[in-house]
Residue frames as a rotation matrix with the C-alpha (Angstrom) as fourth column:
UNK 1
0.438 0.673 -0.596 -0.58
-0.621 -0.253 -0.742 9.48
-0.650 0.695 0.307 24.36
UNK 2
0.306 -0.273 0.912 -0.17
0.475 0.874 0.103 6.77
-0.825 0.401 0.397 21.71
UNK 3
-0.399 -0.508 -0.763 2.02
-0.504 -0.574 0.645 7.75
-0.766 0.643 -0.027 18.78
UNK 4
0.699 0.623 0.352 0.87
0.032 0.464 -0.885 6.98
-0.715 0.630 0.304 15.23
UNK 5
-0.577 -0.814 -0.070 3.07
-0.109 -0.008 0.994 5.86
-0.809 0.582 -0.085 12.36
UNK 6
0.574 0.759 -0.307 1.40
-0.377 -0.087 -0.922 6.65
-0.727 0.645 0.236 9.05
UNK 7
-0.530 -0.635 0.562 2.42
0.279 0.495 0.823 4.48
-0.801 0.592 -0.085 6.11
UNK 8
0.323 0.599 -0.733 1.47
-0.504 -0.546 -0.669 6.36
-0.801 0.585 0.126 2.94
UNK 9
-0.686 -0.545 0.482 1.43
-0.038 0.689 0.724 4.00
-0.727 0.478 -0.493 -0.01
UNK 10
0.241 0.736 -0.632 -0.21
-0.950 0.044 -0.310 2.76
-0.200 0.675 0.710 -3.17
UNK 11
0.352 -0.110 0.929 -0.44
-0.199 0.961 0.190 -1.02
-0.915 -0.252 0.316 -3.64
UNK 12
0.789 -0.087 0.608 0.43
0.591 0.376 -0.714 -0.60
-0.166 0.923 0.348 -7.33
UNK 13
0.772 -0.635 -0.023 3.51
-0.635 -0.769 -0.075 1.53
0.030 0.072 -0.997 -6.59
UNK 14
0.666 -0.544 -0.511 6.63
0.127 0.757 -0.641 -0.38
0.736 0.362 0.573 -7.67
UNK 15
-0.365 -0.831 0.420 8.81
-0.333 -0.305 -0.892 1.29
0.869 -0.465 -0.165 -5.05
UNK 16
0.160 0.502 0.850 6.32
-0.987 0.067 0.146 0.21
0.016 -0.862 0.506 -2.36
UNK 17
0.961 0.122 -0.249 6.83
-0.157 0.980 -0.124 -3.36
0.229 0.158 0.961 -3.60
UNK 18
0.183 -0.974 -0.131 10.57
0.139 0.158 -0.978 -2.89
0.973 0.160 0.165 -3.40
UNK 19
-0.376 -0.268 0.887 10.18
-0.713 -0.528 -0.462 -1.53
0.592 -0.806 0.008 0.13
UNK 20
0.547 0.820 -0.168 8.05
-0.517 0.489 0.703 -4.46
0.658 -0.298 0.691 1.27
UNK 21
0.257 -0.447 -0.857 10.79
0.532 0.806 -0.261 -6.59
0.807 -0.389 0.444 2.90
UNK 22
-0.801 -0.593 0.081 12.00
0.288 -0.500 -0.817 -3.71
0.525 -0.631 0.571 5.08
UNK 23
-0.323 0.779 0.538 8.44
-0.749 -0.558 0.358 -2.61
0.579 -0.287 0.763 5.87
UNK 24
0.565 0.533 -0.630 7.56
-0.099 0.802 0.590 -6.12
0.819 -0.271 0.505 7.05
UNK 25
-0.132 -0.701 -0.701 10.61
0.753 0.390 -0.530 -6.25
0.645 -0.598 0.476 9.31
UNK 26
-0.840 -0.158 0.519 9.98
-0.111 -0.887 -0.449 -2.75
0.532 -0.435 0.727 10.63
UNK 27
0.046 0.947 0.318 6.34
-0.729 -0.186 0.659 -3.45
0.684 -0.262 0.681 11.52
UNK 28
0.504 0.074 -0.861 7.29
0.326 0.907 0.268 -6.70
0.800 -0.415 0.433 13.24
UNK 29
-0.525 -0.788 -0.323 9.91
0.655 -0.131 -0.744 -4.91
0.544 -0.602 0.585 15.33
UNK 30
-0.718 0.309 0.623 7.56
-0.440 -0.896 -0.064 -2.06
0.539 -0.320 0.779 16.21
UNK 31
0.367 0.914 -0.171 4.78
-0.468 0.341 0.816 -4.45
0.804 -0.219 0.553 17.20
UNK 32
0.303 -0.347 -0.888 7.19
0.623 0.777 -0.092 -6.36
0.721 -0.525 0.452 19.41
UNK 33
-0.580 -0.747 -0.327 8.85
0.745 -0.324 -0.583 -3.38
0.329 -0.581 0.744 21.08
UNK 34
-0.989 0.140 -0.051 6.24
-0.118 -0.945 -0.304 -0.61
-0.090 -0.295 0.951 21.11
UNK 35
-0.570 0.821 -0.031 2.81
0.598 0.440 0.670 -2.25
0.564 0.364 -0.742 21.05
UNK 36
0.153 0.646 -0.748 1.66
0.978 -0.209 0.020 -0.09
-0.143 -0.734 -0.664 23.99
UNK 37
-0.202 -0.342 -0.918 3.14
0.332 -0.905 0.264 3.15
-0.921 -0.251 0.297 22.65
UNK 38
-0.690 -0.201 -0.695 2.53
-0.546 -0.486 0.682 3.13
-0.475 0.850 0.226 18.92
UNK 39
0.249 0.696 0.673 -0.11
0.256 0.623 -0.739 2.21
-0.934 0.357 -0.023 16.40
UNK 40
-0.843 -0.538 0.030 0.43
0.107 -0.113 0.988 1.88
-0.528 0.835 0.153 12.67
UNK 41
0.255 0.957 -0.141 -2.07
0.068 -0.163 -0.984 3.31
-0.964 0.241 -0.107 10.21
UNK 42
-0.554 -0.365 0.748 -2.07
0.732 0.215 0.647 2.66
-0.397 0.906 0.148 6.46
UNK 43
0.168 0.571 -0.803 -3.03
-0.130 -0.795 -0.593 5.59
-0.977 0.204 -0.059 4.25
UNK 44
0.162 -0.061 0.985 -3.68
0.905 0.407 -0.124 5.21
-0.393 0.911 0.121 0.54
UNK 45
-0.373 -0.422 -0.826 -1.97
0.139 -0.906 0.400 8.00
-0.918 0.034 0.396 -1.35
UNK 46
0.616 0.732 0.293 -3.33
0.353 0.076 -0.933 7.22
-0.705 0.677 -0.211 -4.80
UNK 47
-0.486 -0.874 0.025 -0.93
0.331 -0.157 0.931 7.26
-0.809 0.461 0.365 -7.73
UNK 48
-0.992 0.090 -0.087 -3.34
-0.107 -0.257 0.960 7.34
0.064 0.962 0.265 -10.66
UNK 49
-0.406 0.913 0.033 -7.04
-0.719 -0.297 -0.628 8.20
-0.564 -0.279 0.777 -10.96
UNK 50
0.040 0.553 0.832 -9.68
0.233 0.805 -0.546 5.88
-0.972 0.216 -0.096 -12.37
UNK 51
-0.184 -0.156 -0.971 -9.22
-0.865 -0.443 0.235 5.44
-0.466 0.883 -0.053 -16.11
UNK 52
0.460 0.387 0.799 -10.56
-0.004 0.901 -0.434 2.95
-0.888 0.197 0.415 -18.65
UNK 53
0.861 -0.207 -0.464 -8.23
-0.505 -0.253 -0.825 3.99
0.054 0.945 -0.322 -21.47
UNK 54
0.752 -0.650 -0.111 -5.20
0.624 0.755 -0.201 1.88
0.214 0.082 0.973 -22.47
UNK 55
0.548 -0.658 -0.517 -1.92
0.166 -0.520 0.838 3.11
-0.820 -0.545 -0.175 -21.08
UNK 56
0.835 -0.284 -0.471 0.18
-0.550 -0.422 -0.721 4.88
0.006 0.861 -0.508 -23.75
UNK 57
0.799 -0.551 -0.241 3.11
0.412 0.793 -0.449 2.83
0.439 0.259 0.860 -25.04
UNK 58
-0.022 -0.850 0.526 5.62
-0.092 -0.522 -0.848 5.44
0.996 -0.067 -0.067 -23.87
UNK 59
0.175 0.159 0.972 4.27
-0.947 -0.243 0.210 5.25
0.270 -0.957 0.108 -20.31
UNK 60
0.987 0.158 0.010 4.35
-0.157 0.966 0.204 1.44
0.023 -0.203 0.979 -20.42
UNK 61
0.442 -0.894 -0.080 8.01
0.423 0.285 -0.860 1.60
0.792 0.346 0.504 -21.41
UNK 62
-0.122 -0.474 0.872 8.77
-0.528 -0.713 -0.461 4.12
0.841 -0.516 -0.163 -18.66
UNK 63
0.528 0.391 0.754 7.13
-0.849 0.232 0.475 2.01
0.010 -0.891 0.454 -15.95
UNK 64
0.945 -0.271 -0.182 8.92
0.239 0.954 -0.180 -1.13
0.222 0.127 0.967 -17.14
UNK 65
0.109 -0.942 0.318 12.10
0.098 -0.308 -0.946 0.90
0.989 0.135 0.059 -16.84
UNK 66
0.092 -0.004 0.996 11.27
-0.907 -0.412 0.082 1.65
0.410 -0.911 -0.041 -13.20
UNK 67
0.932 0.286 0.223 10.77
-0.352 0.860 0.368 -2.05
-0.086 -0.422 0.903 -12.59
UNK 68
0.620 -0.770 -0.151 14.18
0.453 0.508 -0.732 -2.82
0.641 0.385 0.664 -14.07
UNK 69
-0.076 -0.651 0.755 15.78
-0.375 -0.683 -0.626 -0.10
0.924 -0.331 -0.192 -11.93
UNK 70
0.372 0.299 0.879 14.23
-0.925 0.039 0.378 -1.45
0.079 -0.954 0.291 -8.74
UNK 71
0.994 -0.031 -0.102 15.15
0.025 0.998 -0.063 -5.00
0.103 0.060 0.993 -9.69
UNK 72
0.312 -0.948 0.063 18.77
0.342 0.050 -0.938 -3.91
0.886 0.315 0.340 -10.17
UNK 73
-0.202 -0.421 0.884 19.03
-0.530 -0.713 -0.460 -1.72
0.824 -0.562 -0.079 -7.09
UNK 74
-0.051 0.323 0.945 17.10
-0.997 0.044 -0.068 -3.84
-0.063 -0.945 0.319 -4.59
UNK 75
-0.954 -0.292 -0.074 16.94
-0.300 0.946 0.124 -7.34
0.033 0.141 -0.990 -6.06
UNK 76
-0.264 0.944 0.198 13.14
-0.511 0.037 -0.859 -7.17
-0.818 -0.328 0.472 -6.11
UNK 77
-0.791 0.021 0.611 11.43
0.413 0.756 0.508 -9.76
-0.452 0.654 -0.606 -8.31
UNK 78
-0.162 0.755 -0.636 9.12
-0.666 -0.559 -0.494 -8.64
-0.728 0.343 0.593 -11.14
UNK 79
-0.281 0.185 0.942 7.24
0.596 0.803 0.020 -10.69
-0.752 0.567 -0.336 -13.71
UNK 80
-0.676 -0.086 -0.731 7.39
-0.354 -0.833 0.425 -8.71
-0.646 0.546 0.533 -16.94
UNK 81
-0.825 0.473 0.309 4.79
0.559 0.602 0.571 -11.00
0.084 0.644 -0.761 -18.54
UNK 82
-0.160 0.795 -0.585 2.26
0.561 -0.414 -0.717 -8.53
-0.812 -0.443 -0.380 -17.14
UNK 83
-0.290 -0.033 -0.957 2.96
-0.405 -0.901 0.154 -6.20
-0.867 0.432 0.248 -20.06
UNK 84
-0.864 -0.014 -0.503 2.16
-0.485 0.290 0.825 -8.79
0.135 0.957 -0.257 -22.73
UNK 85
-0.790 0.571 -0.221 -0.71
0.588 0.809 -0.010 -10.60
0.173 -0.138 -0.975 -20.99
UNK 86
-0.002 0.787 -0.617 -2.76
0.795 -0.373 -0.479 -7.50
-0.607 -0.491 -0.625 -20.19
UNK 87
0.028 0.045 0.999 -3.91
0.664 -0.747 0.015 -4.24
0.747 0.663 -0.050 -21.70
UNK 88
-0.479 -0.302 -0.824 -2.54
0.875 -0.238 -0.421 -1.98
-0.069 -0.923 0.378 -18.96
UNK 89
0.496 0.570 0.655 -4.35
0.465 -0.811 0.354 1.12
0.733 0.129 -0.668 -17.77
UNK 90
-0.716 -0.673 0.186 -2.81
0.226 -0.476 -0.850 3.90
0.660 -0.567 0.493 -15.70
UNK 91
0.179 0.883 0.433 -5.31
-0.541 -0.280 0.793 3.43
0.822 -0.376 0.428 -12.90
UNK 92
-0.664 -0.517 -0.540 -4.51
0.167 0.602 -0.781 2.57
0.729 -0.608 -0.314 -9.28
UNK 93
-0.545 0.459 0.702 -7.38
-0.780 -0.585 -0.223 4.10
0.308 -0.669 0.676 -7.31
UNK 94
0.497 0.808 -0.316 -9.45
-0.619 0.585 0.524 0.91
0.609 -0.065 0.791 -7.34
UNK 95
0.116 -0.522 -0.845 -6.65
0.433 0.793 -0.430 -1.12
0.894 -0.316 0.318 -5.79
UNK 96
-0.852 -0.350 0.390 -6.32
-0.138 -0.568 -0.811 1.58
0.506 -0.745 0.435 -3.12
UNK 97
-0.079 0.916 0.394 -10.04
-0.931 -0.210 0.300 1.31
0.357 -0.343 0.869 -2.37
UNK 98
0.410 0.232 -0.882 -9.67
-0.140 0.972 0.191 -2.46
0.901 0.045 0.431 -2.12
UNK 99
-0.566 -0.695 -0.443 -7.33
0.370 0.265 -0.890 -2.12
0.737 -0.668 0.107 0.86
UNK 100
-0.783 0.409 0.469 -10.04
-0.617 -0.603 -0.505 -0.11
0.076 -0.685 0.725 2.63
UNK 101
0.135 0.934 -0.330 -12.92
-0.847 0.281 0.450 -2.37
0.514 0.219 0.830 1.59
UNK 102
-0.074 -0.199 -0.977 -11.30
0.085 0.975 -0.205 -5.53
0.994 -0.098 -0.055 2.92
UNK 103
-0.932 -0.362 -0.017 -11.06
0.066 -0.124 -0.990 -4.03
0.357 -0.924 0.140 6.42
UNK 104
-0.403 0.857 0.320 -14.83
-0.870 -0.467 0.155 -3.51
0.282 -0.216 0.935 6.54
UNK 105
0.394 0.529 -0.752 -15.28
-0.294 0.847 0.442 -7.25
0.871 0.047 0.489 7.06
UNK 106
-0.467 -0.660 -0.588 -13.30
0.439 0.404 -0.803 -7.12
0.768 -0.633 0.101 10.30
UNK 107
0.572 0.808 -0.140 -14.51
0.428 -0.148 0.892 -6.52
0.700 -0.570 -0.431 13.85
UNK 108
0.702 -0.398 -0.591 -11.49
0.489 -0.334 0.806 -4.95
-0.518 -0.855 -0.040 15.55
UNK 109
0.779 -0.452 -0.434 -8.80
-0.577 -0.788 -0.215 -2.41
-0.245 0.418 -0.875 14.63
UNK 110
-0.186 -0.927 0.327 -6.07
-0.632 0.367 0.683 -5.05
-0.753 -0.079 -0.654 14.86
UNK 111
-0.120 0.191 0.974 -7.87
0.498 0.861 -0.107 -7.51
-0.859 0.472 -0.199 12.59
UNK 112
0.893 0.448 -0.047 -8.70
0.216 -0.515 -0.829 -4.69
-0.396 0.730 -0.557 10.16
UNK 113
0.439 -0.805 -0.400 -5.06
-0.816 -0.543 0.198 -3.69
-0.376 0.239 -0.895 9.89
UNK 114
-0.394 -0.549 0.737 -4.03
-0.208 0.834 0.510 -7.32
-0.895 0.048 -0.443 9.44
UNK 115
0.359 0.620 0.698 -6.60
0.609 0.411 -0.679 -7.67
-0.707 0.669 -0.230 6.65
UNK 116
0.909 -0.063 -0.413 -5.26
-0.289 -0.808 -0.514 -4.54
-0.301 0.586 -0.752 4.98
UNK 117
-0.031 -0.999 -0.025 -1.69
-0.802 0.010 0.598 -5.82
-0.597 0.038 -0.801 5.10
UNK 118
-0.318 -0.026 0.948 -2.76
0.243 0.964 0.108 -9.16
-0.917 0.264 -0.300 3.65
UNK 119
0.694 0.642 0.327 -4.68
0.500 -0.104 -0.860 -7.44
-0.517 0.760 -0.393 0.87
UNK 120
0.655 -0.544 -0.524 -1.82
-0.654 -0.756 -0.032 -5.07
-0.379 0.363 -0.851 0.04
UNK 121
-0.373 -0.841 0.391 0.52
-0.529 0.539 0.655 -8.05
-0.762 0.037 -0.646 -0.16
UNK 122
-0.038 0.448 0.893 -1.96
0.516 0.774 -0.366 -9.98
-0.855 0.447 -0.261 -2.32
UNK 123
0.913 0.366 -0.182 -2.38
0.073 -0.586 -0.807 -7.06
-0.402 0.723 -0.561 -4.72
UNK 124
0.302 -0.884 -0.358 1.36
-0.844 -0.422 0.330 -6.59
-0.443 0.203 -0.874 -5.01
UNK 125
-0.503 -0.501 0.704 1.98
-0.192 0.859 0.474 -10.28
-0.842 0.103 -0.529 -5.65
UNK 126
0.380 0.718 0.584 -0.86
0.537 0.343 -0.771 -10.39
-0.753 0.606 -0.255 -8.18
UNK 127
0.934 0.014 -0.357 0.53
-0.216 -0.773 -0.596 -7.41
-0.284 0.634 -0.719 -10.06
UNK 128
0.336 -0.917 -0.213 4.26
-0.929 -0.360 0.086 -7.95
-0.156 0.169 -0.973 -9.84
UNK 129
-0.611 -0.619 0.494 4.54
-0.575 0.776 0.261 -11.76
-0.544 -0.124 -0.830 -9.73
UNK 130
-0.317 0.582 0.749 1.31
0.371 0.803 -0.467 -13.28
-0.873 0.130 -0.471 -11.13
UNK 131
-0.989 -0.122 0.087 0.90
0.131 -0.425 0.896 -10.87
-0.073 0.897 0.436 -14.07
UNK 132
-0.086 0.996 0.001 -2.68
0.994 0.086 0.065 -10.05
0.065 0.007 -0.998 -13.02
UNK 133
-0.609 -0.085 0.788 -4.17
0.282 -0.952 0.116 -6.57
0.741 0.293 0.604 -13.32
UNK 134
-0.531 0.386 -0.754 -5.39
0.834 0.081 -0.546 -5.18
-0.149 -0.919 -0.365 -9.96
UNK 135
-0.899 0.333 -0.284 -7.05
-0.352 -0.936 0.019 -2.24
-0.260 0.117 0.959 -11.67
UNK 136
-0.452 0.756 -0.473 -9.80
-0.286 0.379 0.880 -4.76
0.845 0.534 0.045 -12.56
UNK 137
-0.103 0.486 0.868 -12.46
-0.992 -0.118 -0.052 -5.20
0.077 -0.866 0.494 -9.89
UNK 138
0.813 0.409 -0.415 -12.81
-0.425 0.904 0.058 -8.87
0.398 0.129 0.908 -10.85
UNK 139
0.013 -0.901 -0.434 -9.17
0.175 0.429 -0.886 -9.49
0.984 -0.064 0.163 -10.00
UNK 140
-0.625 -0.234 0.744 -9.58
-0.589 -0.484 -0.647 -7.69
0.512 -0.843 0.165 -6.68
UNK 141
0.381 0.838 0.391 -12.66
-0.922 0.310 0.233 -9.77
0.074 -0.449 0.890 -5.81
UNK 142
0.657 -0.236 -0.716 -10.70
-0.038 0.938 -0.344 -12.92
0.753 0.253 0.607 -6.69
UNK 143
-0.444 -0.895 0.043 -7.94
-0.020 -0.038 -0.999 -11.86
0.896 -0.444 -0.002 -4.29
UNK 144
-0.311 0.418 0.854 -10.44
-0.925 -0.341 -0.170 -11.15
0.220 -0.842 0.492 -1.51
UNK 145
0.761 0.634 -0.136 -11.89
-0.606 0.770 0.197 -14.63
0.230 -0.068 0.971 -1.97
UNK 146
0.313 -0.737 -0.599 -8.43
0.129 0.658 -0.742 -16.23
0.941 0.155 0.301 -2.00
UNK 147
-0.675 -0.576 0.462 -7.76
-0.313 -0.344 -0.886 -14.54
0.669 -0.742 0.052 1.34
UNK 148
-0.738 0.416 -0.531 -10.93
0.629 0.708 -0.321 -16.06
0.242 -0.571 -0.784 2.78
UNK 149
-0.769 0.481 -0.421 -13.22
-0.127 -0.760 -0.637 -13.03
-0.626 -0.436 0.646 2.69
UNK 150
0.108 0.914 0.392 -16.73
0.588 0.259 -0.766 -12.67
-0.802 0.313 -0.509 1.26
UNK 151
-0.779 -0.517 0.355 -16.12
0.568 -0.341 0.749 -11.59
-0.266 0.785 0.559 -2.35
UNK 152
-0.079 0.832 0.550 -19.71
0.806 -0.271 0.526 -10.43
0.587 0.484 -0.649 -2.91
UNK 153
0.732 0.300 -0.612 -19.67
0.647 -0.587 0.486 -8.27
-0.214 -0.752 -0.624 0.21
UNK 154
-0.230 -0.919 -0.319 -16.25
0.587 -0.393 0.708 -6.98
-0.777 -0.025 0.629 -0.81
UNK 155
-0.695 -0.019 0.719 -17.58
0.688 -0.306 0.658 -5.85
0.207 0.952 0.226 -4.20
UNK 156
0.438 0.888 0.139 -20.58
0.750 -0.446 0.489 -4.15
0.496 -0.110 -0.861 -2.60
UNK 157
0.565 -0.305 -0.767 -18.30
0.562 -0.539 0.628 -2.32
-0.605 -0.785 -0.133 -0.18
UNK 158
-0.488 -0.845 0.219 -15.92
0.709 -0.237 0.665 -1.40
-0.509 0.480 0.714 -3.00
UNK 159
-0.537 0.365 0.760 -18.74
0.633 -0.421 0.649 0.38
0.557 0.830 -0.005 -4.84
UNK 160
0.283 0.766 -0.577 -20.30
0.956 -0.179 0.231 2.06
0.074 -0.617 -0.783 -1.80
UNK 161
0.570 0.026 0.821 -20.56
0.147 -0.987 -0.070 5.78
0.808 0.161 -0.566 -1.17
UNK 162
0.970 -0.194 0.143 -19.18
-0.179 -0.180 0.967 5.37
-0.162 -0.964 -0.209 2.34
UNK 163
0.413 -0.869 0.273 -16.01
0.718 0.495 0.489 3.77
-0.560 -0.006 0.829 1.01
UNK 164
0.225 -0.291 0.930 -15.61
0.794 -0.498 -0.348 6.47
0.565 0.817 0.119 -1.64
UNK 165
0.815 0.129 0.565 -15.85
-0.157 -0.890 0.429 9.10
0.558 -0.438 -0.705 1.10
UNK 166
0.835 -0.541 0.094 -13.27
0.050 0.246 0.968 7.31
-0.547 -0.804 0.232 3.26
UNK 167
0.236 -0.761 0.604 -10.89
0.956 0.292 -0.005 7.00
-0.172 0.579 0.797 0.31
UNK 168
0.408 -0.020 0.913 -11.29
0.421 -0.883 -0.208 10.71
0.810 0.469 -0.351 -0.41
UNK 169
0.966 -0.055 0.254 -10.56
-0.249 -0.480 0.841 11.49
0.075 -0.876 -0.477 3.25
UNK 170
0.589 -0.788 0.181 -7.40
0.483 0.522 0.703 9.40
-0.648 -0.326 0.688 3.15
UNK 171
0.221 -0.491 0.843 -6.20
0.919 -0.183 -0.348 11.05
0.325 0.852 0.411 -0.06
UNK 172
0.614 0.084 0.785 -6.66
0.031 -0.996 0.082 14.53
0.789 -0.026 -0.614 1.38
UNK 173
0.944 -0.264 0.198 -5.07
-0.227 -0.083 0.970 13.64
-0.240 -0.961 -0.138 4.70
UNK 174
0.485 -0.800 0.353 -2.11
0.769 0.582 0.264 11.90
-0.416 0.143 0.898 3.06
UNK 175
0.183 -0.394 0.900 -1.46
0.775 -0.505 -0.379 14.97
0.604 0.768 0.213 0.93
UNK 176
0.810 0.119 0.574 -1.47
-0.207 -0.859 0.469 17.18
0.548 -0.499 -0.671 4.02
UNK 177
0.861 -0.508 0.001 1.41
0.241 0.411 0.879 15.20
-0.447 -0.757 0.476 5.54
UNK 178
0.397 -0.804 -0.442 5.12
-0.797 -0.541 0.269 15.95
-0.455 0.245 -0.856 5.05
UNK 179
0.440 -0.181 0.880 5.71
0.290 0.956 0.052 13.26
-0.850 0.232 0.473 2.40
UNK 180
-0.098 -0.547 -0.832 7.86
-0.752 -0.507 0.422 13.11
-0.652 0.666 -0.362 -0.72
UNK 181
-0.279 0.073 -0.957 6.26
-0.816 0.508 0.276 10.32
0.506 0.858 -0.082 -2.73
UNK 182
0.748 0.559 0.357 5.38
-0.659 0.688 0.303 6.69
-0.076 -0.463 0.883 -2.07
UNK 183
0.382 0.622 -0.683 6.12
0.742 0.234 0.628 4.97
0.551 -0.747 -0.372 0.14
UNK 184
-0.298 -0.456 0.839 6.43
-0.263 -0.805 -0.531 7.56
0.918 -0.379 0.120 2.91
UNK 185
-0.016 0.214 -0.977 6.49
0.871 0.483 0.092 7.24
0.491 -0.849 -0.194 6.69
UNK 186
-0.272 0.000 0.962 5.30
-0.275 -0.958 -0.078 9.97
0.922 -0.286 0.260 9.03
UNK 187
-0.461 0.057 -0.886 5.35
0.782 0.498 -0.375 9.70
0.419 -0.865 -0.274 12.82
UNK 188
0.145 0.558 0.817 2.76
-0.181 -0.797 0.576 11.66
0.973 -0.231 -0.015 14.77
UNK 189
-0.088 -0.297 -0.951 3.99
0.869 0.444 -0.219 12.16
0.487 -0.845 0.219 18.32
UNK 190
-0.247 0.055 -0.967 2.84
0.803 -0.546 -0.237 14.65
-0.542 -0.836 0.091 20.95
UNK 191
0.566 0.681 -0.465 1.01
0.303 -0.696 -0.651 16.76
-0.767 0.227 -0.600 18.40
UNK 192
0.071 -0.626 -0.777 3.91
-0.762 -0.537 0.363 16.95
-0.644 0.566 -0.515 15.94
UNK 193
0.926 0.223 0.305 4.37
0.035 0.753 -0.657 15.11
-0.376 0.619 0.690 12.65
UNK 194
0.113 -0.984 -0.140 7.85
-0.647 -0.180 0.741 13.94
-0.754 0.007 -0.657 11.74
UNK 195
0.746 0.053 -0.664 8.86
-0.603 0.478 -0.639 12.42
0.283 0.877 0.389 8.38
UNK 196
0.423 -0.603 0.676 10.88
-0.272 0.627 0.730 9.23
-0.864 -0.492 0.102 8.84
UNK 197
-0.066 -0.537 -0.841 13.53
-0.978 -0.134 0.162 8.69
-0.199 0.833 -0.516 6.19
UNK 198
0.892 0.418 0.171 12.76
-0.369 0.893 -0.259 5.44
-0.261 0.168 0.951 4.37
UNK 199
-0.255 -0.967 0.006 15.54
-0.862 0.230 0.452 2.92
-0.439 0.110 -0.892 3.90
UNK 200
0.587 0.536 -0.607 15.13
-0.790 0.543 -0.285 0.27
0.177 0.647 0.742 1.21
UNK 201
0.047 -0.707 -0.705 18.06
-0.332 0.655 -0.679 -1.80
0.942 0.266 -0.204 2.49
UNK 202
-0.688 -0.365 -0.628 17.96
0.462 0.446 -0.766 -1.83
0.560 -0.817 -0.138 6.31
UNK 203
0.307 0.940 0.146 14.90
0.398 -0.266 0.878 -1.32
0.864 -0.212 -0.456 8.47
UNK 204
0.126 -0.267 -0.956 16.98
0.989 0.111 0.100 -0.72
0.079 -0.957 0.278 11.62
UNK 205
-0.885 -0.442 0.145 17.72
0.439 -0.897 -0.053 2.91
0.154 0.017 0.988 10.71
UNK 206
-0.319 0.859 0.401 13.98
-0.193 -0.473 0.860 3.63
0.928 0.197 0.316 10.53
UNK 207
0.443 0.442 -0.780 13.40
0.606 0.494 0.624 1.78
0.661 -0.749 -0.049 13.78
UNK 208
-0.366 -0.682 -0.634 16.08
0.930 -0.285 -0.230 3.87
-0.024 -0.674 0.738 15.50
UNK 209
-0.870 0.067 0.488 14.64
0.080 -0.958 0.276 7.11
0.486 0.279 0.828 14.13
UNK 210
0.144 0.989 0.038 11.18
-0.064 -0.029 0.998 6.23
0.988 -0.146 0.059 15.48
UNK 211
0.308 -0.080 -0.948 12.61
0.844 0.483 0.234 5.10
0.439 -0.872 0.217 18.81
UNK 212
-0.756 -0.652 0.059 14.26
0.569 -0.698 -0.434 8.49
0.325 -0.294 0.899 19.33
UNK 213
-0.537 0.630 0.561 10.81
-0.431 -0.776 0.460 10.04
0.725 0.005 0.688 19.58
UNK 214
0.401 0.915 -0.034 8.88
-0.489 0.245 0.837 7.45
0.775 -0.319 0.546 21.56
UNK 215
-0.020 -0.460 -0.888 11.42
0.600 0.704 -0.379 5.88
0.799 -0.541 0.262 23.93
């Protein structure tokens, strides 16, 4: 039976951005060593519901503080111009939906997952490096087009009932897993679900923990 590694995330989660280098190395190692034993599935956890109201100043200050903490602890790059160039909203659900919508233009599970990873990376870079606001559907459509996908189809999918239902399913399933925030890793193996301790500095510890179950 193929094991499943669930990656529970939000593309606008700053700690997920900080985790990105280790996640990339981990997925490359898993694909190389366990392609026939393991599949990786992204699950959107959803940090903040849809909202069209400006983010309170106190919350803006708190989130900027998180960015500074991550920058100090991990060396992750952030572009703080975001906070002066935009009117931020505490709203991440649309960017989560975007990672699902992009996969609908693919014709195989592997290409769908690749599209999701590319979109997650594009959203993170737009938000944290380019000072763009991925809570705006126009920004998300721009990113889809930059990645080579049909932006009009992407926007139709983003607004569809089927996508809303799939996002709701992912939210509920993610919250049923043994997670403690974002990002979280959960390995499903032989009918059991095991949380994998995330490591922001060295992917090899996570690789070893997963290998103990599936080797």
